[in-house]
N, CA, C and O atoms as CSV, one atom per row, in Angstrom:
chain,resi,resn,atom,element,x,y,z
A,1,UNK,N,N,-21.113,187.101,-101.841
A,1,UNK,CA,C,-22.474,187.008,-102.332
A,1,UNK,C,C,-22.498,186.094,-103.562
A,1,UNK,O,O,-21.711,186.276,-104.491
A,2,UNK,N,N,-23.382,185.136,-103.559
A,2,UNK,CA,C,-23.503,184.175,-104.647
A,2,UNK,C,C,-24.398,184.733,-105.754
A,2,UNK,O,O,-25.448,185.315,-105.484
A,3,UNK,N,N,-23.963,184.544,-107.012
A,3,UNK,CA,C,-24.797,184.992,-108.128
A,3,UNK,C,C,-25.744,183.871,-108.542
A,3,UNK,O,O,-25.453,182.688,-108.369
A,4,UNK,N,N,-26.876,184.277,-109.089
A,4,UNK,CA,C,-27.887,183.310,-109.536
A,4,UNK,C,C,-27.351,182.551,-110.751
A,4,UNK,O,O,-26.836,183.173,-111.680
A,5,UNK,N,N,-27.461,181.232,-110.762
A,5,UNK,CA,C,-27.036,180.468,-111.938
A,5,UNK,C,C,-27.833,180.900,-113.178
A,5,UNK,O,O,-29.014,181.231,-113.080
A,6,UNK,N,N,-27.181,180.893,-114.330
A,6,UNK,CA,C,-27.826,181.296,-115.579
A,6,UNK,C,C,-27.852,180.130,-116.558
A,6,UNK,O,O,-26.959,179.283,-116.576
A,7,UNK,N,N,-28.893,180.112,-117.363
A,7,UNK,CA,C,-28.954,179.139,-118.456
A,7,UNK,C,C,-27.983,179.591,-119.547
A,7,UNK,O,O,-27.514,180.729,-119.528
A,8,UNK,N,N,-27.684,178.711,-120.487
A,8,UNK,CA,C,-26.829,179.073,-121.606
A,8,UNK,C,C,-27.443,180.233,-122.386
A,8,UNK,O,O,-26.737,181.159,-122.782
A,9,UNK,N,N,-28.754,180.184,-122.606
A,9,UNK,CA,C,-29.444,181.278,-123.305
A,9,UNK,C,C,-29.231,182.600,-122.568
A,9,UNK,O,O,-28.899,183.607,-123.194
A,10,UNK,N,N,-29.416,182.609,-121.254
A,10,UNK,CA,C,-29.247,183.844,-120.474
A,10,UNK,C,C,-27.817,184.377,-120.565
A,10,UNK,O,O,-27.612,185.587,-120.670
A,11,UNK,N,N,-26.839,183.492,-120.526
A,11,UNK,CA,C,-25.440,183.918,-120.628
A,11,UNK,C,C,-25.171,184.579,-121.978
A,11,UNK,O,O,-24.549,185.639,-122.045
A,12,UNK,N,N,-25.645,183.946,-123.054
A,12,UNK,CA,C,-25.433,184.510,-124.390
A,12,UNK,C,C,-26.194,185.819,-124.532
A,12,UNK,O,O,-25.637,186.808,-125.009
A,13,UNK,N,N,-27.445,185.839,-124.129
A,13,UNK,CA,C,-28.260,187.052,-124.217
A,13,UNK,C,C,-27.600,188.199,-123.451
A,13,UNK,O,O,-27.400,189.283,-124.000
A,14,UNK,N,N,-27.270,187.963,-122.207
A,14,UNK,CA,C,-26.707,189.019,-121.359
A,14,UNK,C,C,-25.366,189.539,-121.872
A,14,UNK,O,O,-25.034,190.706,-121.662
A,15,UNK,N,N,-24.606,188.698,-122.530
A,15,UNK,CA,C,-23.311,189.154,-123.040
A,15,UNK,C,C,-23.441,189.942,-124.346
A,15,UNK,O,O,-22.461,190.525,-124.808
A,16,UNK,N,N,-24.644,189.970,-124.952
A,16,UNK,CA,C,-24.845,190.675,-126.215
A,16,UNK,C,C,-25.789,191.876,-126.114
A,16,UNK,O,O,-25.960,192.598,-127.095
A,17,UNK,N,N,-26.402,192.105,-124.953
A,17,UNK,CA,C,-27.306,193.250,-124.794
A,17,UNK,C,C,-26.482,194.539,-124.752
A,17,UNK,O,O,-25.546,194.666,-123.963
A,18,UNK,N,N,-26.843,195.481,-125.605
A,18,UNK,CA,C,-26.197,196.792,-125.619
A,18,UNK,C,C,-27.021,197.761,-124.782
A,18,UNK,O,O,-26.476,198.559,-124.020
A,19,UNK,N,N,-28.340,197.680,-124.933
A,19,UNK,CA,C,-29.240,198.575,-124.197
A,19,UNK,C,C,-30.569,197.861,-124.016
A,19,UNK,O,O,-31.061,197.206,-124.935
A,20,UNK,N,N,-31.139,197.987,-122.840
A,20,UNK,CA,C,-32.442,197.377,-122.588
A,20,UNK,C,C,-33.232,198.274,-121.649
A,20,UNK,O,O,-32.735,198.703,-120.607
A,21,UNK,N,N,-34.476,198.548,-122.040
A,21,UNK,CA,C,-35.390,199.369,-121.258
A,21,UNK,C,C,-36.687,198.595,-121.120
A,21,UNK,O,O,-37.119,197.937,-122.067
A,22,UNK,N,N,-37.304,198.662,-119.970
A,22,UNK,CA,C,-38.544,197.928,-119.730
A,22,UNK,C,C,-39.601,198.303,-120.759
A,22,UNK,O,O,-39.768,199.478,-121.088
A,23,UNK,N,N,-40.312,197.305,-121.265
A,23,UNK,CA,C,-41.387,197.448,-122.254
A,23,UNK,C,C,-40.901,197.844,-123.645
A,23,UNK,O,O,-41.696,198.290,-124.473
A,24,UNK,N,N,-39.615,197.687,-123.910
A,24,UNK,CA,C,-39.059,197.965,-125.231
A,24,UNK,C,C,-38.173,196.785,-125.645
A,24,UNK,O,O,-37.616,196.096,-124.789
A,25,UNK,N,N,-38.043,196.556,-126.943
A,25,UNK,CA,C,-37.143,195.482,-127.383
A,25,UNK,C,C,-35.702,195.817,-127.010
A,25,UNK,O,O,-35.311,196.984,-127.017
A,26,UNK,N,N,-34.931,194.816,-126.692
A,26,UNK,CA,C,-33.522,195.019,-126.360
A,26,UNK,C,C,-32.734,195.328,-127.630
A,26,UNK,O,O,-33.059,194.836,-128.710
A,27,UNK,N,N,-31.708,196.139,-127.487
A,27,UNK,CA,C,-30.767,196.395,-128.570
A,27,UNK,C,C,-29.608,195.432,-128.354
A,27,UNK,O,O,-28.974,195.431,-127.299
A,28,UNK,N,N,-29.338,194.612,-129.368
A,28,UNK,CA,C,-28.332,193.559,-129.237
A,28,UNK,C,C,-27.146,193.819,-130.164
A,28,UNK,O,O,-27.301,194.400,-131.239
A,29,UNK,N,N,-25.957,193.381,-129.735
A,29,UNK,CA,C,-24.788,193.387,-130.600
A,29,UNK,C,C,-24.710,192.025,-131.267
A,29,UNK,O,O,-24.561,191.006,-130.594
A,30,UNK,N,N,-24.810,192.007,-132.587
A,30,UNK,CA,C,-24.737,190.758,-133.337
A,30,UNK,C,C,-23.293,190.607,-133.802
A,30,UNK,O,O,-22.810,191.389,-134.621
A,31,UNK,N,N,-22.613,189.597,-133.275
A,31,UNK,CA,C,-21.187,189.471,-133.566
A,31,UNK,C,C,-20.870,188.493,-134.683
A,31,UNK,O,O,-19.701,188.272,-134.999
A,32,UNK,N,N,-21.883,187.912,-135.277
A,32,UNK,CA,C,-21.662,187.030,-136.422
A,32,UNK,C,C,-22.933,186.976,-137.254
A,32,UNK,O,O,-24.043,187.010,-136.724
A,33,UNK,N,N,-22.752,186.892,-138.567
A,33,UNK,CA,C,-23.882,186.780,-139.487
A,33,UNK,C,C,-23.766,185.430,-140.182
A,33,UNK,O,O,-22.799,185.181,-140.902
A,34,UNK,N,N,-24.724,184.583,-139.974
A,34,UNK,CA,C,-24.747,183.270,-140.620
A,34,UNK,C,C,-25.828,183.303,-141.691
A,34,UNK,O,O,-27.005,183.479,-141.379
A,35,UNK,N,N,-25.440,183.135,-142.937
A,35,UNK,CA,C,-26.388,183.283,-144.037
A,35,UNK,C,C,-26.413,182.017,-144.896
A,35,UNK,O,O,-25.467,181.229,-144.895
A,36,UNK,N,N,-27.512,181.843,-145.625
A,36,UNK,CA,C,-27.634,180.746,-146.589
A,36,UNK,C,C,-28.475,181.220,-147.766
A,36,UNK,O,O,-29.029,182.319,-147.746
A,37,UNK,N,N,-28.561,180.392,-148.773
A,37,UNK,CA,C,-29.117,180.846,-150.049
A,37,UNK,C,C,-30.632,180.970,-150.099
A,37,UNK,O,O,-31.151,181.518,-151.072
A,38,UNK,N,N,-31.358,180.498,-149.116
A,38,UNK,CA,C,-32.817,180.509,-149.202
A,38,UNK,C,C,-33.416,181.840,-148.750
A,38,UNK,O,O,-34.173,182.452,-149.503
A,39,UNK,N,N,-33.103,182.294,-147.564
A,39,UNK,CA,C,-33.740,183.512,-147.042
A,39,UNK,C,C,-32.834,184.733,-147.015
A,39,UNK,O,O,-33.327,185.848,-146.845
A,40,UNK,N,N,-31.551,184.565,-147.175
A,40,UNK,CA,C,-30.629,185.704,-147.099
A,40,UNK,C,C,-30.885,186.768,-148.171
A,40,UNK,O,O,-30.811,187.955,-147.855
A,41,UNK,N,N,-31.184,186.399,-149.434
A,41,UNK,CA,C,-31.442,187.443,-150.429
A,41,UNK,C,C,-32.584,188.376,-150.033
A,41,UNK,O,O,-32.492,189.585,-150.249
A,42,UNK,N,N,-33.652,187.837,-149.460
A,42,UNK,CA,C,-34.770,188.675,-149.032
A,42,UNK,C,C,-34.338,189.600,-147.880
A,42,UNK,O,O,-34.702,190.775,-147.851
A,43,UNK,N,N,-33.580,189.069,-146.961
A,43,UNK,CA,C,-33.128,189.874,-145.818
A,43,UNK,C,C,-32.228,191.015,-146.283
A,43,UNK,O,O,-32.372,192.144,-145.814
A,44,UNK,N,N,-31.302,190.733,-147.198
A,44,UNK,CA,C,-30.419,191.777,-147.694
A,44,UNK,C,C,-31.184,192.810,-148.517
A,44,UNK,O,O,-30.823,193.987,-148.518
A,45,UNK,N,N,-32.240,192.383,-149.219
A,45,UNK,CA,C,-33.069,193.320,-149.974
A,45,UNK,C,C,-33.755,194.304,-149.023
A,45,UNK,O,O,-33.854,195.493,-149.326
A,46,UNK,N,N,-34.225,193.814,-147.883
A,46,UNK,CA,C,-34.864,194.688,-146.888
A,46,UNK,C,C,-33.841,195.676,-146.328
A,46,UNK,O,O,-34.138,196.862,-146.185
A,47,UNK,N,N,-32.651,195.198,-146.015
A,47,UNK,CA,C,-31.606,196.098,-145.503
A,47,UNK,C,C,-31.286,197.189,-146.520
A,47,UNK,O,O,-31.139,198.359,-146.166
A,48,UNK,N,N,-31.180,196.793,-147.786
A,48,UNK,CA,C,-30.882,197.769,-148.841
A,48,UNK,C,C,-32.013,198.786,-148.968
A,48,UNK,O,O,-31.766,199.988,-149.071
A,49,UNK,N,N,-33.252,198.303,-148.961
A,49,UNK,CA,C,-34.421,199.190,-149.083
A,49,UNK,C,C,-34.473,200.195,-147.934
A,49,UNK,O,O,-34.844,201.352,-148.130
A,50,UNK,N,N,-34.098,199.747,-146.736
A,50,UNK,CA,C,-34.123,200.621,-145.552
A,50,UNK,C,C,-32.823,201.407,-145.373
A,50,UNK,O,O,-32.660,202.141,-144.398
A,51,UNK,N,N,-31.901,201.245,-146.325
A,51,UNK,CA,C,-30.608,201.925,-146.298
A,51,UNK,C,C,-29.845,201.637,-144.993
A,51,UNK,O,O,-29.304,202.542,-144.357
A,52,UNK,N,N,-29.819,200.354,-144.619
A,52,UNK,CA,C,-29.122,199.919,-143.412
A,52,UNK,C,C,-27.831,199.215,-143.828
A,52,UNK,O,O,-27.862,198.223,-144.556
A,53,UNK,N,N,-26.712,199.731,-143.365
A,53,UNK,CA,C,-25.419,199.116,-143.662
A,53,UNK,C,C,-25.157,197.956,-142.717
A,53,UNK,O,O,-25.653,197.923,-141.591
A,54,UNK,N,N,-24.371,197.011,-143.196
A,54,UNK,CA,C,-24.000,195.864,-142.375
A,54,UNK,C,C,-22.679,196.179,-141.685
A,54,UNK,O,O,-21.680,196.483,-142.337
A,55,UNK,N,N,-22.690,196.102,-140.369
A,55,UNK,CA,C,-21.497,196.341,-139.563
A,55,UNK,C,C,-20.703,195.048,-139.476
A,55,UNK,O,O,-21.276,193.972,-139.304
A,56,UNK,N,N,-19.407,195.149,-139.593
A,56,UNK,CA,C,-18.497,194.000,-139.465
A,56,UNK,C,C,-18.794,192.922,-140.509
A,56,UNK,O,O,-19.080,191.775,-140.167
A,57,UNK,N,N,-18.724,193.303,-141.773
A,57,UNK,CA,C,-18.944,192.332,-142.847
A,57,UNK,C,C,-17.910,191.205,-142.807
A,57,UNK,O,O,-18.131,190.140,-143.382
A,58,UNK,N,N,-16.798,191.436,-142.139
A,58,UNK,CA,C,-15.785,190.385,-142.000
A,58,UNK,C,C,-16.249,189.255,-141.081
A,58,UNK,O,O,-15.584,188.224,-140.978
A,59,UNK,N,N,-17.381,189.446,-140.418
A,59,UNK,CA,C,-17.924,188.437,-139.506
A,59,UNK,C,C,-19.142,187.742,-140.121
A,59,UNK,O,O,-20.024,187.281,-139.396
A,60,UNK,N,N,-19.193,187.665,-141.467
A,60,UNK,CA,C,-20.300,187.014,-142.169
A,60,UNK,C,C,-19.812,185.703,-142.779
A,60,UNK,O,O,-18.801,185.669,-143.480
A,61,UNK,N,N,-20.538,184.639,-142.505
A,61,UNK,CA,C,-20.213,183.327,-143.057
A,61,UNK,C,C,-21.441,182.772,-143.762
A,61,UNK,O,O,-22.568,182.935,-143.294
A,62,UNK,N,N,-21.211,182.114,-144.893
A,62,UNK,CA,C,-22.316,181.549,-145.668
A,62,UNK,C,C,-22.066,180.071,-145.942
A,62,UNK,O,O,-20.925,179.619,-146.044
A,63,UNK,N,N,-23.160,179.338,-146.058
A,63,UNK,CA,C,-23.061,177.941,-146.475
A,63,UNK,C,C,-23.299,177.882,-147.976
A,63,UNK,O,O,-24.123,178.623,-148.514
A,64,UNK,N,N,-22.580,177.006,-148.639
A,64,UNK,CA,C,-22.763,176.861,-150.085
A,64,UNK,C,C,-24.127,176.279,-150.394
A,64,UNK,O,O,-24.790,176.709,-151.338
A,65,UNK,N,N,-24.547,175.312,-149.612
A,65,UNK,CA,C,-25.853,174.688,-149.798
A,65,UNK,C,C,-26.191,173.973,-148.505
A,65,UNK,O,O,-25.500,173.035,-148.107
A,66,UNK,N,N,-27.226,174.405,-147.867
A,66,UNK,CA,C,-27.575,173.795,-146.584
A,66,UNK,C,C,-28.563,172.628,-146.739
A,66,UNK,O,O,-28.903,171.974,-145.753
A,67,UNK,N,N,-29.018,172.368,-147.954
A,67,UNK,CA,C,-29.957,171.265,-148.191
A,67,UNK,C,C,-29.191,170.017,-148.604
A,67,UNK,O,O,-28.536,169.998,-149.646
A,68,UNK,N,N,-29.274,168.996,-147.798
A,68,UNK,CA,C,-28.599,167.737,-148.090
A,68,UNK,C,C,-29.645,166.634,-148.123
A,68,UNK,O,O,-30.393,166.455,-147.161
A,69,UNK,N,N,-29.701,165.887,-149.234
A,69,UNK,CA,C,-30.685,164.808,-149.302
A,69,UNK,C,C,-30.442,163.760,-148.214
A,69,UNK,O,O,-29.303,163.490,-147.834
A,70,UNK,N,N,-31.512,163.190,-147.732
A,70,UNK,CA,C,-31.394,162.114,-146.747
A,70,UNK,C,C,-31.692,160.754,-147.381
A,70,UNK,O,O,-31.534,159.707,-146.752
A,71,UNK,N,N,-32.124,160.798,-148.633
A,71,UNK,CA,C,-32.449,159.568,-149.355
A,71,UNK,C,C,-31.615,159.536,-150.640
A,71,UNK,O,O,-31.397,160.578,-151.259
A,72,UNK,N,N,-31.165,158.396,-151.027
A,72,UNK,CA,C,-30.383,158.222,-152.260
A,72,UNK,C,C,-29.152,159.143,-152.292
A,72,UNK,O,O,-28.883,159.792,-153.303
A,73,UNK,N,N,-28.423,159.192,-151.200
A,73,UNK,CA,C,-27.264,160.071,-151.113
A,73,UNK,C,C,-26.138,159.657,-152.060
A,73,UNK,O,O,-25.234,160.448,-152.329
A,74,UNK,N,N,-26.186,158.446,-152.558
A,74,UNK,CA,C,-25.151,157.976,-153.477
A,74,UNK,C,C,-25.393,158.459,-154.907
A,74,UNK,O,O,-24.552,158.249,-155.780
A,75,UNK,N,N,-26.539,159.106,-155.152
A,75,UNK,CA,C,-26.882,159.572,-156.492
A,75,UNK,C,C,-26.702,161.086,-156.582
A,75,UNK,O,O,-26.737,161.787,-155.571
A,76,UNK,N,N,-26.510,161.577,-157.800
A,76,UNK,CA,C,-26.416,163.021,-158.028
A,76,UNK,C,C,-27.765,163.677,-157.727
A,76,UNK,O,O,-28.816,163.054,-157.881
A,77,UNK,N,N,-27.724,164.922,-157.303
A,77,UNK,CA,C,-28.960,165.666,-157.034
A,77,UNK,C,C,-29.589,166.035,-158.369
A,77,UNK,O,O,-28.945,166.666,-159.208
A,78,UNK,N,N,-30.824,165.650,-158.566
A,78,UNK,CA,C,-31.545,165.907,-159.809
A,78,UNK,C,C,-32.502,167.066,-159.599
A,78,UNK,O,O,-33.668,166.880,-159.251
A,79,UNK,N,N,-31.985,168.259,-159.818
A,79,UNK,CA,C,-32.813,169.451,-159.653
A,79,UNK,C,C,-32.456,170.422,-160.766
A,79,UNK,O,O,-31.279,170.701,-160.994
A,80,UNK,N,N,-33.461,170.936,-161.461
A,80,UNK,CA,C,-33.202,171.811,-162.598
A,80,UNK,C,C,-32.470,173.093,-162.233
A,80,UNK,O,O,-31.647,173.574,-163.012
A,81,UNK,N,N,-32.753,173.655,-161.063
A,81,UNK,CA,C,-32.097,174.905,-160.666
A,81,UNK,C,C,-30.616,174.676,-160.514
A,81,UNK,O,O,-29.879,175.605,-160.184
């Protein structure tokens, strides 16, 4: 019996679903946390407020700075922060 071809999205989704019931959001296993300095502080504040622990903190990676100028790259970044 031949299986239906899957898109890359379907393959990734299906390999991470822990539980799924019709008309309810799927419960997913998140195997990596990719964070950056702009929105991550707000997200972690919400987790702390809701008393939600982070599972597998060893699977968290952060970028030092995800903003890279596209103009005047030969000059230092002039930003007060």
